[in-house]
Each structure stands twice: as C-alpha cells, then as structure tokens.
C-alpha positions as CSV (number, residue, x, y, z in Angstrom):
1,M,-4.8,18.8,9.3
2,Q,-1.3,18.1,8.0
3,G,-0.9,15.5,10.9
4,V,-4.1,13.8,9.8
5,T,-2.9,13.7,6.2
6,A,0.5,12.3,7.2
7,M,-1.2,9.7,9.3
8,G,-3.5,8.7,6.5
9,L,-0.6,8.4,4.0
10,T,1.2,6.3,6.5
11,A,-1.8,4.0,7.0
12,I,-2.1,3.6,3.2
13,D,1.6,3.0,2.9
14,L,1.5,0.2,5.5
15,G,-1.6,-1.3,3.8
16,L,0.1,-1.4,0.4
17,R,3.2,-3.0,1.9
18,G,1.0,-5.6,3.7
19,A,-0.7,-6.4,0.5
20,T,2.6,-6.6,-1.3
21,C,4.0,-9.1,1.2
22,G,0.9,-11.2,0.9
23,V,1.1,-11.4,-2.9
24,F,4.8,-12.2,-2.9
25,L,4.3,-14.9,-0.2
26,M,1.5,-16.5,-2.2
27,I,3.8,-16.6,-5.3
28,I,6.5,-18.4,-3.3
29,L,3.8,-20.8,-1.9
30,V,2.5,-21.6,-5.3
31,A,6.0,-22.2,-6.7
32,L,6.7,-24.6,-3.8
33,M,3.4,-26.4,-4.2
34,R,4.3,-26.9,-7.9
35,R,7.7,-28.2,-6.8
36,A,9.3,-25.8,-9.2
37,A,13.1,-26.4,-9.0
38,G,14.4,-24.8,-12.2
39,Q,16.8,-21.8,-12.1
40,Q,14.0,-19.6,-13.3
41,A,11.6,-20.6,-10.5
42,L,14.3,-20.4,-7.9
43,L,15.3,-16.8,-8.9
44,G,11.6,-15.9,-9.1
45,M,11.2,-17.0,-5.5
46,A,14.3,-15.1,-4.5
47,M,12.9,-12.0,-6.2
48,S,9.6,-12.4,-4.3
49,A,11.4,-13.0,-1.0
50,G,13.5,-9.9,-1.7
51,G,10.3,-8.0,-2.3
52,V,8.9,-9.0,1.0
53,F,12.1,-8.1,2.8
54,Y,12.3,-4.7,1.0
55,A,8.6,-3.9,1.8
56,I,9.1,-4.6,5.5
57,T,12.5,-3.0,6.1
58,T,11.7,0.2,4.2
59,A,8.4,0.7,6.0
60,P,7.6,3.6,8.3
61,F,8.5,2.9,11.9
62,F,11.0,0.2,11.0
63,P,13.8,0.6,13.6
64,K,16.8,2.5,12.3
65,S,19.0,0.4,14.7
66,S,18.5,-2.5,12.3
67,W,19.8,-0.8,9.2
68,W,23.4,-1.9,9.7
69,W,22.4,-5.4,8.5
70,V,19.4,-4.4,6.4
71,L,21.2,-2.2,4.0
72,P,23.8,-4.8,2.9
73,V,21.1,-7.2,2.0
74,L,19.1,-4.6,0.1
75,S,22.2,-3.5,-1.8
76,A,22.5,-7.0,-3.2
77,Q,18.9,-7.2,-4.5
78,P,19.8,-5.6,-7.9
79,A,22.1,-8.6,-8.4
80,V,19.2,-11.0,-7.9
81,F,17.0,-8.9,-10.2
82,W,19.8,-8.9,-12.9
83,L,20.1,-12.7,-12.7
84,W,16.3,-13.1,-12.9
85,A,16.2,-11.0,-16.0
86,R,19.0,-13.0,-17.6
87,V,17.1,-16.3,-16.9
88,A,13.8,-14.9,-17.9
89,F,14.9,-13.4,-21.2
90,D,17.8,-15.6,-22.3
91,D,16.9,-19.2,-22.8
92,D,20.6,-20.2,-23.1
93,F,21.6,-18.6,-19.8
94,V,22.9,-21.0,-17.1
95,L,23.6,-20.0,-13.5
96,R,27.2,-20.3,-12.5
97,R,28.9,-20.4,-9.1
98,W,30.4,-16.9,-9.7
99,H,26.9,-15.5,-9.9
100,G,26.3,-16.5,-6.3
101,G,29.8,-15.2,-5.5
102,L,28.9,-11.8,-6.9
103,W,25.8,-11.6,-4.6
104,L,27.9,-12.6,-1.6
105,A,30.6,-10.1,-2.5
106,I,28.0,-7.3,-2.6
107,V,26.5,-8.3,0.7
108,A,30.0,-8.6,2.3
109,F,31.0,-5.2,0.9
110,G,27.8,-3.7,2.3
111,F,28.4,-5.1,5.7
112,A,32.0,-3.7,5.6
113,L,30.6,-0.2,4.9
114,T,27.9,-0.3,7.6
115,L,30.4,-1.5,10.2
116,S,33.0,1.1,9.3
117,W,30.5,4.0,9.2
118,A,31.2,5.2,12.8
119,S,35.0,5.0,12.4
120,W,35.5,6.1,8.8
121,P,32.3,7.9,7.6
122,G,34.1,9.4,4.5
123,L,35.3,6.0,3.3
124,A,31.8,4.5,4.0
125,T,30.2,7.3,2.0
126,A,32.5,6.6,-1.0
127,G,31.8,2.9,-0.7
128,G,28.1,3.6,-0.8
129,K,28.5,5.4,-4.1
130,V,30.4,2.4,-5.4
131,L,27.4,0.2,-4.5
132,S,25.1,2.7,-6.3
133,V,27.3,2.4,-9.4
134,V,27.0,-1.4,-9.2
135,A,23.2,-1.2,-8.8
136,L,22.9,1.1,-11.9
137,V,25.2,-1.1,-14.0
138,L,23.1,-4.2,-13.1
139,A,19.9,-2.3,-13.8
140,V,21.2,-1.3,-17.2
141,A,22.4,-4.8,-17.9
142,A,18.9,-6.1,-17.1
143,A,17.3,-3.5,-19.4
144,V,19.7,-4.3,-22.2
145,Q,18.9,-8.0,-21.9
146,T,15.2,-7.3,-22.1
147,V,15.6,-5.1,-25.2
148,K,18.0,-7.5,-26.9
149,T,15.7,-10.5,-26.6
150,W,12.3,-8.9,-26.6
151,R,11.5,-9.3,-30.3
152,V,12.3,-13.0,-30.4
153,D,9.9,-13.7,-27.5
154,L,6.8,-15.3,-29.0
155,V,4.5,-15.1,-25.9
156,A,2.7,-11.8,-26.3
157,R,1.2,-11.8,-22.8
158,R,4.6,-12.6,-21.2
159,R,6.3,-9.8,-23.2
160,R,3.8,-7.2,-22.0
161,L,3.9,-8.3,-18.4
162,R,7.7,-8.6,-18.2
163,L,8.4,-5.3,-19.9
164,A,6.1,-3.5,-17.5
165,M,7.5,-5.3,-14.5
166,L,11.1,-4.7,-15.7
167,A,10.5,-1.0,-16.2
168,I,9.2,-0.6,-12.7
169,N,11.9,-2.6,-11.1
170,V,14.6,-0.7,-13.0
171,G,13.0,2.5,-11.8
172,L,13.1,1.3,-8.2
173,I,16.8,0.4,-8.5
174,A,17.6,3.7,-10.1
175,V,15.9,5.6,-7.2
176,V,17.9,3.6,-4.7
177,A,21.1,4.1,-6.6
178,G,20.4,7.8,-7.1
179,A,19.8,8.3,-3.4
180,G,23.2,6.6,-2.8
181,F,24.9,9.2,-5.0
182,A,23.2,12.0,-3.2
183,A,24.0,10.5,0.2
184,I,20.3,10.4,1.0
185,P,19.0,7.3,2.7
186,V,16.1,6.2,0.6
187,V,12.8,5.5,2.3
188,V,14.0,6.3,5.7
189,P,11.2,5.3,8.1
190,G,8.7,8.1,7.9
191,G,10.5,9.7,5.0
192,A,8.9,11.4,2.1
193,G,10.0,8.6,-0.3
194,S,8.3,5.9,1.6
195,F,4.8,6.1,0.1
196,P,5.9,6.2,-3.6
197,T,8.1,3.2,-3.0
198,A,5.2,1.3,-1.3
199,L,3.0,2.1,-4.3
200,C,5.7,0.8,-6.8
201,L,6.2,-2.3,-4.8
202,F,2.5,-3.0,-4.8
203,V,2.3,-2.6,-8.6
204,V,5.3,-4.9,-9.0
205,A,3.6,-7.5,-6.8
206,M,0.3,-7.3,-8.7
207,L,2.1,-7.7,-12.0
208,A,4.0,-10.7,-10.6
209,G,0.8,-12.1,-9.2
210,L,-1.1,-11.6,-12.5
211,G,1.6,-13.5,-14.3
212,T,1.6,-16.3,-11.8
213,F,-2.1,-16.7,-11.0
214,G,-3.8,-15.3,-14.1
215,A,-2.5,-17.8,-16.6
216,P,-4.1,-21.2,-17.3
217,M,-2.1,-24.2,-15.9
218,A,-1.2,-25.3,-19.4
219,V,0.8,-22.2,-20.2
220,T,1.9,-21.1,-16.8
221,A,5.4,-22.5,-17.4
222,S,6.0,-19.9,-20.1
223,D,3.9,-17.0,-19.0
224,A,4.6,-16.5,-15.3
225,T,6.8,-13.6,-14.3
226,A,8.2,-13.7,-10.8
227,A,7.9,-17.3,-9.6
228,I,8.0,-18.9,-13.0
229,A,7.5,-22.7,-13.3
230,P,10.3,-24.6,-15.0
231,A,10.4,-23.9,-18.8
232,N,11.6,-27.4,-19.9
233,I,8.3,-28.5,-21.3
234,S,8.7,-30.0,-24.8
235,P,7.1,-28.4,-27.9
236,Q,5.0,-31.6,-28.4
237,T,3.6,-31.3,-24.9
238,R,2.8,-27.6,-25.5
239,R,1.0,-28.4,-28.7
240,A,-1.1,-31.0,-26.9
241,D,-1.9,-28.6,-24.1
242,R,-3.0,-26.0,-26.6
243,A,-5.1,-28.5,-28.5
244,E,-6.9,-29.5,-25.3
245,A,-7.4,-25.8,-24.5
246,G,-9.1,-25.3,-27.9
247,I,-6.6,-22.7,-29.2
248,A,-7.1,-22.3,-32.9
249,V,-4.2,-21.3,-35.3
250,D,-4.5,-20.8,-39.0
251,P,-3.6,-24.2,-40.5
252,L,-2.8,-22.7,-43.9
253,L,-0.2,-20.4,-42.2
254,L,1.3,-23.5,-40.4
255,R,1.5,-25.4,-43.7
256,R,3.3,-22.4,-45.4
257,L,5.6,-22.1,-42.5
258,D,6.4,-25.8,-42.6
259,H,7.1,-25.5,-46.4
260,V,9.6,-22.7,-46.1
261,M,11.4,-24.4,-43.2
262,T,11.6,-28.0,-44.5
263,V,11.7,-27.4,-48.3
264,E,13.1,-24.0,-48.8
265,R,15.3,-24.1,-45.7
266,I,14.9,-20.4,-45.0
267,Y,16.5,-20.9,-41.6
268,R,19.8,-20.9,-43.4
269,Q,19.4,-17.3,-44.2
270,E,21.8,-15.1,-42.2
271,G,20.1,-12.8,-39.7
272,L,16.6,-14.1,-40.3
273,A,14.2,-12.1,-38.2
274,I,10.5,-12.8,-37.4
275,G,9.6,-9.5,-39.0
276,A,11.2,-10.5,-42.3
277,L,9.4,-13.9,-42.2
278,A,6.1,-12.3,-41.5
279,A,6.6,-9.9,-44.5
280,R,7.4,-13.0,-46.7
281,F,4.0,-14.5,-45.7
282,D,2.3,-11.0,-45.9
283,V,0.8,-11.5,-42.5
284,P,1.0,-9.3,-39.4
285,E,3.9,-10.1,-37.1
286,Y,1.7,-10.9,-34.2
287,R,-0.1,-13.6,-36.2
288,L,3.1,-15.3,-37.0
289,R,4.2,-15.2,-33.4
290,Q,0.9,-16.8,-32.4
291,A,1.3,-19.5,-35.0
292,I,4.8,-20.5,-33.9
293,N,3.9,-20.2,-30.2
294,E,0.4,-21.6,-29.9
295,G,0.5,-23.8,-33.0
296,L,4.0,-25.3,-32.7
297,G,4.7,-24.7,-29.0
298,Y,7.9,-22.6,-29.2
299,R,8.2,-19.6,-26.9
300,N,11.3,-18.2,-28.5
301,F,11.9,-17.5,-32.2
302,N,15.6,-18.4,-32.0
303,A,14.7,-21.7,-30.4
304,F,12.3,-22.3,-33.3
305,L,15.0,-21.6,-35.9
306,N,17.7,-23.6,-34.0
307,H,15.5,-26.7,-34.1
308,Y,15.7,-26.8,-37.8
309,R,19.3,-25.7,-38.0
310,I,20.5,-28.4,-35.6
311,E,18.6,-31.1,-37.5
312,D,20.3,-29.8,-40.6
313,A,23.7,-29.9,-38.9
314,K,23.0,-33.4,-37.5
315,A,22.4,-34.7,-41.0
316,A,25.7,-33.2,-42.2
317,L,27.7,-34.4,-39.3
318,A,26.4,-38.0,-39.8
319,D,27.2,-37.9,-43.5
320,P,30.4,-39.9,-44.3
321,T,31.0,-37.8,-47.4
322,Q,31.3,-34.7,-45.2
323,R,33.7,-36.3,-42.8
324,E,36.4,-33.8,-43.5
325,V,34.2,-30.7,-43.5
326,P,35.0,-28.6,-40.4
327,V,32.3,-28.3,-37.7
328,L,32.3,-24.5,-38.1
329,T,31.5,-24.8,-41.8
330,I,28.6,-27.1,-41.1
331,A,27.3,-24.7,-38.4
332,M,27.6,-21.7,-40.7
333,D,25.8,-23.6,-43.6
334,A,23.0,-24.4,-41.2
335,G,22.4,-20.8,-40.4
336,F,24.5,-20.2,-37.2
337,Q,26.7,-17.1,-37.3
338,S,29.4,-18.4,-34.9
339,I,30.6,-21.6,-33.3
340,G,29.7,-20.7,-29.6
341,P,25.9,-20.4,-30.0
342,F,26.0,-23.5,-32.2
343,N,27.8,-25.6,-29.7
344,R,25.5,-24.5,-26.8
345,A,22.3,-25.0,-28.8
346,F,23.5,-28.4,-30.1
347,K,24.4,-29.8,-26.7
348,A,21.2,-28.5,-25.2
349,E,19.2,-30.3,-27.9
350,S,21.2,-33.5,-28.3
351,G,23.0,-33.9,-24.9
352,M,26.4,-34.1,-26.6
353,T,28.8,-31.8,-28.5
354,P,28.9,-31.7,-32.3
355,S,32.2,-33.5,-32.4
356,E,30.9,-36.3,-30.1
357,F,27.8,-36.6,-32.2
358,R,29.8,-36.9,-35.4
359,R,32.2,-39.5,-33.9
360,E,29.3,-41.6,-32.7
361,A,27.3,-41.3,-35.9
362,L,30.2,-42.1,-38.2
363,T,31.1,-45.1,-36.0
364,S,27.6,-46.4,-36.3
365,V,27.8,-46.0,-40.1
366,Q,31.1,-48.0,-40.2
367,T,29.9,-50.8,-38.0
368,A,26.6,-51.3,-39.8
369,P,28.2,-53.0,-43.0
370,E,30.3,-55.2,-40.8
371,V,27.3,-56.5,-38.9
372,D,25.5,-57.1,-42.2
373,R,28.5,-59.1,-43.6
374,N,28.7,-61.2,-40.4
375,R,25.0,-62.0,-40.7
376,N,25.4,-63.1,-44.4
377,I,28.4,-65.3,-43.5
378,G,26.4,-66.9,-40.7
C-alpha cells in the first residue's frame, strides 16, 4: 500500500513539474512574440527558464551523476531572482555589468565546490554553507526591496500577484539554503522534499502565468509578473489605453488632485506619502491609487510626484534670476530629499543632467535677445 502511495505521489509530482515547465515555456514564448527587450522582460524570461531548469533537475529519477553541473547553476538562481525583484519593484534600477559578474561568480564557485568534493569533502561542505548564506542574503534583499516599495506601487493587481509570488519564491530559496546548512541535498531524486517543491513550483508558475496571460493587452506592460513586457509606455499612452477600455475614474477627484499638485504644489512637502494625500482628500487610499494609476497612467507614486518636482526644477534651472542658486537647493525646494535621486530622475525624464539642462536653457535665454536685435537691425 505504501508503494502504491509513493508511486501515486511520484506521478503527481511529475505531472506538476510538467505543467510548471509548460507554463514557464509559454511565458517565454509570449515575451519573445511581443519582442520584449527591456531588462524587466529579459530577467522575467531568465526567471522562467530557471524555473524550467529547476523543475526538471530536481524531479524524481533525475540522474545523480549530473548533479556536478546542475548544482552550480541552481545555486545562482537566487541571484537571478534578486535582480528580477530589483527591476520589478524599483523603477530607477538599472542593470550593471557587475550584476552579471555576480551571477558568474556564484556559478564558478559552485563548480569549484562540486569538482573538489571527492578530494576535499570538508572544504566543499563549508563552501556549500557559504552558498547557502549568499542565497539567504539575496532572498532577504529581495524581500526588503518588496516591502520598501510596496506602498508606492499603484497597480493593485500587480501588488497582490507580486507579493504572493515573492513570498513563495523566498520560501523556496530559504528551503534550499536551509538544506545547505544542514548538509542535506534538497529534493534529491525520490526524496521526501520533492513533492512539496513541485507543488510550490506549480503555484509560482500559475501566478506568473496569471500575471502574463490574465491581463488585458493595454495593461500587460505594468501588470505582468514573470515575463513582464517593457515598462516604458508613456503616461499619455496609458491614459488613452484606459479610455479605450472604458475605465472610469472619479473626475472630481482628478480635478482636486490636479489643484493640489499644480496650484498648492503639495509635492514640495517632505516625505509626502500616498496615505497622507488620501487623508487630505478624505478618500480611501485604494481610490487615490486607482485615480493616479488608471486616470493619469502612473504605476508608481514616486514617479507621479517626481514628474511635478522635475517640472518645478526645470523652471528654476531655466530662470536667469536663479543662476547662482545651487542645484542641490533647487532639488530640495522641489521636494527631493537628496541630490542622487534628483539627478537620476531628472536625467531619466529629460535625457540630460540638471547642470547640462541649466547651461542649455540659460544659453537659449541669452541668445534670444541677440537674435531679436539682429532682426530689428535688418
């Protein structure tokens, strides 16, 4: 009877893994068909490919002789997940070469451990625990990134999907890392940990699939989770998409919001949070999120504030009477709390640094009177 039960669990295990691979491969295919080339989409496809690889290599009956090259690749998957979380939850994040170097370093370290296992088992065991520490650190970093930026995310559906998916992924990484501390090979073919892992992988795949396939085309770029389309769609395009989709937002709330931003300039208030702004309007926070996201096309509260702050800063930088005012002072007056975020946001919006913008704007102001005088003389 126990044999039948074990065989049944193994069959279910393999079925879940097959379904998981199918969903992840479909996500990759959809991303390729959409020609998604942004860093978010590329990391989403890498996450999906890693899910397929994990589901296959940790399945029952997978040959143990292949683990010398499988384990190093699996050990680097937390790095891919951490990078995906950074891209998904931090709109200012940009992939650097050292991020790829980190992934390669983990893979190389993993290969060194597996190749040295026969000769120096004690050293390899200690190295395995080092990899477990790295996995835990990356999992915690991904969780911190989610918590830190969760409240400023304006897309309610994406927030729910990503939080659920993140919790399951962090749990999987923690299980793998914990097994490394205990010197227990997780999901050894036929092991007791195989079925729970298959179930978790299937749930992750379904959440990723729901995020990718369950959203209308107009909002896929901001709502998808694993293989997310590029998020560089302008707010004007998003507003048009929502208008075509018939999404209704309270026009009175939008007018009040426009008033406090353009007339009262509330964006200058230090540490302004969406909860405080909702309290000012005496409306539930979710309604304000909906208005900014669906009515104005912003998916991030900070991006919404920064739009007004940068326009404010541009006016000050182009003002000849403020020629001697330091850029930092202008940034602080506009509502930024430090120069670093201001410089990044300004360059992302205008394509140039604040100093370059000021130099170009003031040069234009100086040359304009000369052009007028030449015309009068002519």
